[in-house]
SEGUFI-570744 format. One record per residue: residue number from 1; z, x, y of N, C-alpha, C, O in turn. Coordinates in steps of 0.05 Angstrom, whole numbers, plus 5000, padded with zeros to 4 digits. Layout:
! SEGUFI-570744
[NUM; [Z; X; Y]; [Z; X; Y]; [Z; X; Y]; [Z; X; Y]] ...
This chain:
! SEGUFI-570744
[1; [5494; 7010; 9241]; [5495; 7050; 9232]; [5458; 7056; 9221]; [5444; 7043; 9205]] [2; [5453; 7080; 9237]; [5417; 7088; 9218]; [5421; 7113; 9222]; [5435; 7127; 9236]] [3; [5401; 7116; 9205]; [5384; 7137; 9196]; [5364; 7144; 9194]; [5357; 7137; 9171]] [4; [5342; 7158; 9206]; [5319; 7150; 9212]; [5312; 7191; 9199]; [5328; 7210; 9201]] [5; [5289; 7192; 9189]; [5280; 7216; 9175]; [5249; 7220; 9181]; [5230; 7205; 9177]] [6; [5251; 7247; 9191]; [5220; 7250; 9210]; [5211; 7271; 9192]; [5219; 7290; 9204]] [7; [5197; 7281; 9170]; [5189; 7307; 9159]; [5164; 7322; 9176]; [5141; 7313; 9181]] [8; [5174; 7345; 9180]; [5153; 7357; 9194]; [5144; 7374; 9183]; [5155; 7391; 9170]] [9; [5109; 7370; 9188]; [5092; 7385; 9165]; [5091; 7415; 9166]; [5085; 7428; 9146]] [10; [5096; 7423; 9185]; [5095; 7459; 9193]; [5117; 7473; 9191]; [5116; 7496; 9198]] [11; [5139; 7465; 9183]; [5164; 7474; 9167]; [5169; 7450; 9150]; [5158; 7428; 9148]] [12; [5196; 7466; 9133]; [5208; 7470; 9112]; [5233; 7445; 9127]; [5255; 7441; 9117]] [13; [5226; 7435; 9146]; [5264; 7418; 9152]; [5246; 7389; 9166]; [5225; 7387; 9177]] [14; [5274; 7365; 9157]; [5273; 7348; 9167]; [5283; 7333; 9186]; [5304; 7324; 9179]] [15; [5276; 7326; 9212]; [5283; 7315; 9237]; [5304; 7299; 9225]; [5293; 7284; 9208]] [16; [5329; 7295; 9225]; [5353; 7269; 9220]; [5356; 7251; 9245]; [5355; 7266; 9264]] [17; [5359; 7232; 9250]; [5358; 7226; 9270]; [5384; 7204; 9268]; [5376; 7182; 9260]] [18; [5413; 7206; 9274]; [5431; 7194; 9269]; [5439; 7169; 9288]; [5438; 7176; 9311]] [19; [5446; 7146; 9285]; [5463; 7136; 9297]; [5486; 7112; 9298]; [5483; 7093; 9283]] [20; [5504; 7112; 9312]; [5520; 7104; 9310]; [5536; 7081; 9323]; [5546; 7087; 9345]] [21; [5541; 7049; 9312]; [5544; 7031; 9342]; [5577; 7055; 9348]; [5591; 7068; 9334]] [22; [5577; 7049; 9376]; [5598; 7063; 9393]; [5616; 7042; 9393]; [5636; 7051; 9381]] [23; [5621; 7011; 9404]; [5639; 7002; 9401]; [5653; 7010; 9428]; [5643; 7010; 9450]] [24; [5675; 7017; 9420]; [5692; 7018; 9445]; [5717; 7062; 9439]; [5737; 7075; 9444]] [25; [5690; 7062; 9424]; [5693; 7090; 9426]; [5686; 7111; 9434]; [5661; 7114; 9437]] [26; [5706; 7135; 9440]; [5698; 7153; 9463]; [5677; 7182; 9457]; [5660; 7196; 9469]] [27; [5692; 7182; 9428]; [5671; 7206; 9416]; [5665; 7208; 9397]; [5686; 7209; 9384]] [28; [5645; 7210; 9381]; [5621; 7211; 9355]; [5622; 7241; 9351]; [5621; 7256; 9370]] [29; [5623; 7252; 9322]; [5607; 7275; 9313]; [5588; 7256; 9281]; [5582; 7234; 9272]] [30; [5586; 7277; 9277]; [5565; 7280; 9242]; [5585; 7304; 9235]; [5588; 7325; 9248]] [31; [5599; 7295; 9210]; [5606; 7323; 9201]; [5593; 7323; 9175]; [5589; 7302; 9163]] [32; [5585; 7348; 9167]; [5581; 7348; 9137]; [5576; 7390; 9121]; [5580; 7414; 9127]] [33; [5566; 7371; 9099]; [5562; 7403; 9089]; [5523; 7426; 9106]; [5515; 7450; 9103]] [34; [5516; 7410; 9118]; [5493; 7423; 9137]; [5517; 7435; 9155]; [5516; 7460; 9154]] [35; [5545; 7422; 9176]; [5544; 7446; 9194]; [5571; 7445; 9187]; [5585; 7430; 9200]] [36; [5584; 7458; 9166]; [5605; 7467; 9157]; [5629; 7443; 9158]; [5651; 7448; 9149]] [37; [5625; 7419; 9169]; [5642; 7394; 9168]; [5655; 7413; 9199]; [5678; 7419; 9200]] [38; [5639; 7418; 9219]; [5636; 7427; 9243]; [5632; 7404; 9261]; [5611; 7395; 9271]] [39; [5662; 7393; 9265]; [5652; 7376; 9297]; [5638; 7367; 9323]; [5627; 7348; 9334]] [40; [5645; 7400; 9324]; [5632; 7410; 9361]; [5609; 7417; 9350]; [5591; 7420; 9367]] [41; [5599; 7421; 9319]; [5561; 7434; 9316]; [5557; 7405; 9315]; [5534; 7401; 9321]] [42; [5573; 7373; 9310]; [5557; 7355; 9298]; [5558; 7337; 9319]; [5553; 7314; 9314]] [43; [5564; 7345; 9345]; [5568; 7329; 9360]; [5550; 7300; 9377]; [5532; 7307; 9393]] [44; [5554; 7274; 9373]; [5537; 7264; 9379]; [5537; 7239; 9405]; [5554; 7221; 9409]] [45; [5512; 7246; 9423]; [5516; 7235; 9448]; [5514; 7197; 9449]; [5506; 7179; 9434]] [46; [5528; 7201; 9478]; [5536; 7173; 9475]; [5513; 7161; 9497]; [5509; 7173; 9517]] [47; [5501; 7140; 9492]; [5480; 7133; 9500]; [5494; 7112; 9523]; [5516; 7114; 9533]] [48; [5470; 7086; 9529]; [5492; 7073; 9557]; [5483; 7044; 9545]; [5485; 7024; 9559]] [49; [5471; 7043; 9511]; [5486; 7018; 9497]; [5510; 7017; 9489]; [5521; 6996; 9483]] [50; [5524; 7046; 9490]; [5554; 7041; 9482]; [5545; 7060; 9448]; [5564; 7070; 9437]] [51; [5517; 7064; 9434]; [5511; 7081; 9413]; [5521; 7106; 9420]; [5528; 7115; 9442]] [52; [5521; 7116; 9397]; [5520; 7148; 9399]; [5492; 7158; 9371]; [5487; 7150; 9348]] [53; [5481; 7180; 9389]; [5462; 7183; 9369]; [5464; 7226; 9381]; [5470; 7243; 9398]] [54; [5455; 7221; 9357]; [5443; 7254; 9359]; [5416; 7253; 9326]; [5410; 7237; 9308]] [55; [5405; 7294; 9340]; [5386; 7292; 9320]; [5384; 7320; 9312]; [5380; 7339; 9327]] [56; [5386; 7320; 9284]; [5391; 7348; 9272]; [5359; 7363; 9245]; [5344; 7353; 9228]] [57; [5365; 7392; 9258]; [5343; 7391; 9242]; [5357; 7411; 9214]; [5370; 7432; 9215]] [58; [5344; 7391; 9186]; [5359; 7393; 9162]; [5344; 7403; 9151]; [5324; 7388; 9151]] [59; [5337; 7431; 9135]; [5324; 7439; 9106]; [5320; 7419; 9091]; [5337; 7401; 9090]] [60; [5294; 7418; 9074]; [5282; 7391; 9058]; [5300; 7414; 9030]; [5313; 7433; 9022]] [61; [5280; 7381; 9027]; [5296; 7385; 8984]; [5316; 7397; 8980]; [5318; 7417; 8966]] [62; [5343; 7380; 8997]; [5371; 7379; 8987]; [5379; 7361; 8995]; [5370; 7345; 9010]] [63; [5407; 7362; 8980]; [5423; 7329; 8989]; [5453; 7338; 8995]; [5469; 7348; 8979]] [64; [5459; 7332; 9025]; [5482; 7337; 9046]; [5505; 7308; 9038]; [5502; 7284; 9040]] [65; [5540; 7331; 9026]; [5555; 7310; 9036]; [5553; 7295; 9066]; [5540; 7308; 9083]] [66; [5563; 7274; 9074]; [5573; 7281; 9105]; [5595; 7252; 9110]; [5600; 7234; 9093]] [67; [5604; 7254; 9130]; [5617; 7221; 9144]; [5612; 7237; 9170]; [5603; 7258; 9178]] [68; [5628; 7205; 9181]; [5627; 7201; 9226]; [5657; 7205; 9226]; [5677; 7195; 9215]] [69; [5650; 7228; 9244]; [5683; 7226; 9259]; [5686; 7203; 9286]; [5672; 7204; 9307]] [70; [5697; 7193; 9282]; [5694; 7166; 9313]; [5723; 7171; 9314]; [5738; 7167; 9295]] [71; [5731; 7181; 9340]; [5750; 7180; 9347]; [5780; 7194; 9335]; [5803; 7189; 9343]] [72; [5771; 7215; 9311]; [5778; 7227; 9295]; [5799; 7194; 9276]; [5821; 7184; 9274]] [73; [5772; 7193; 9267]; [5773; 7182; 9245]; [5747; 7182; 9232]; [5726; 7179; 9245]] [74; [5748; 7190; 9197]; [5729; 7186; 9178]; [5716; 7155; 9176]; [5726; 7134; 9168]] [75; [5692; 7159; 9184]; [5672; 7133; 9165]; [5648; 7136; 9165]; [5637; 7149; 9183]] [76; [5632; 7125; 9145]; [5620; 7136; 9122]; [5599; 7121; 9131]; [5610; 7103; 9143]] [77; [5573; 7117; 9133]; [5550; 7107; 9130]; [5534; 7087; 9114]; [5523; 7091; 9093]] [78; [5534; 7067; 9128]; [5532; 7032; 9110]; [5501; 7045; 9093]; [5499; 7040; 9069]] [79; [5483; 7059; 9105]; [5455; 7070; 9094]; [5452; 7096; 9087]; [5431; 7109; 9090]] [80; [5470; 7104; 9077]; [5470; 7127; 9068]; [5446; 7127; 9038]; [5430; 7109; 9031]] [81; [5451; 7151; 9029]; [5431; 7150; 9005]; [5448; 7146; 8978]; [5436; 7139; 8958]] [82; [5471; 7149; 8977]; [5478; 7160; 8960]; [5505; 7142; 8970]; [5505; 7124; 8987]] [83; [5536; 7156; 8947]; [5559; 7156; 8961]; [5574; 7180; 8936]; [5573; 7174; 8912]] [84; [5583; 7197; 8941]; [5603; 7216; 8911]; [5640; 7212; 8930]; [5650; 7208; 8952]] [85; [5649; 7218; 8904]; [5676; 7214; 8909]; [5682; 7246; 8923]; [5666; 7265; 8921]] [86; [5709; 7247; 8937]; [5708; 7278; 8943]; [5746; 7280; 8932]; [5765; 7268; 8940]] [87; [5743; 7297; 8914]; [5780; 7307; 8905]; [5784; 7312; 8921]; [5804; 7300; 8927]] [88; [5778; 7329; 8941]; [5784; 7336; 8965]; [5805; 7328; 8995]; [5826; 7334; 9006]] [89; [5783; 7309; 8996]; [5798; 7283; 9017]; [5806; 7261; 9007]; [5813; 7244; 9023]] [90; [5806; 7255; 8979]; [5808; 7235; 8973]; [5792; 7211; 8976]; [5808; 7193; 8980]] [91; [5772; 7203; 8976]; [5754; 7189; 8991]; [5724; 7195; 8987]; [5715; 7218; 8983]] [92; [5709; 7171; 8990]; [5683; 7176; 8989]; [5665; 7192; 9011]; [5669; 7188; 9035]] [93; [5643; 7211; 9002]; [5617; 7214; 9027]; [5600; 7215; 9022]; [5587; 7223; 9003]] [94; [5595; 7204; 9044]; [5566; 7183; 9041]; [5553; 7208; 9034]; [5565; 7229; 9042]] [95; [5528; 7211; 9018]; [5494; 7227; 9020]; [5470; 7210; 9034]; [5462; 7187; 9038]] [96; [5463; 7245; 9040]; [5431; 7244; 9059]; [5414; 7265; 9029]; [5417; 7287; 9019]] [97; [5401; 7246; 9027]; [5374; 7259; 9010]; [5363; 7266; 9027]; [5358; 7253; 9047]] [98; [5354; 7292; 9020]; [5333; 7303; 9050]; [5302; 7325; 9044]; [5288; 7332; 9063]] 
């Protein structure tokens, strides 16, 4: 798993690339504050090597909570900027600082 941040000089956004090892997974999404936890809005594309990848434009100077949804199971990002307890979910969420 990995996250790559590319800041756009001419706009107040950051292009964030999420890459997730796919293994035997059939589908994967990234869900979080930036897409209202909507799996369809955060759908990742499966690559030929089996990994999943997606690029999203996120507002700069914002902290987001997120998780991956892999075949209906929630997974945290190993390279997240931080983790925060979410009382609603009863588990930690990954944190992305842009």
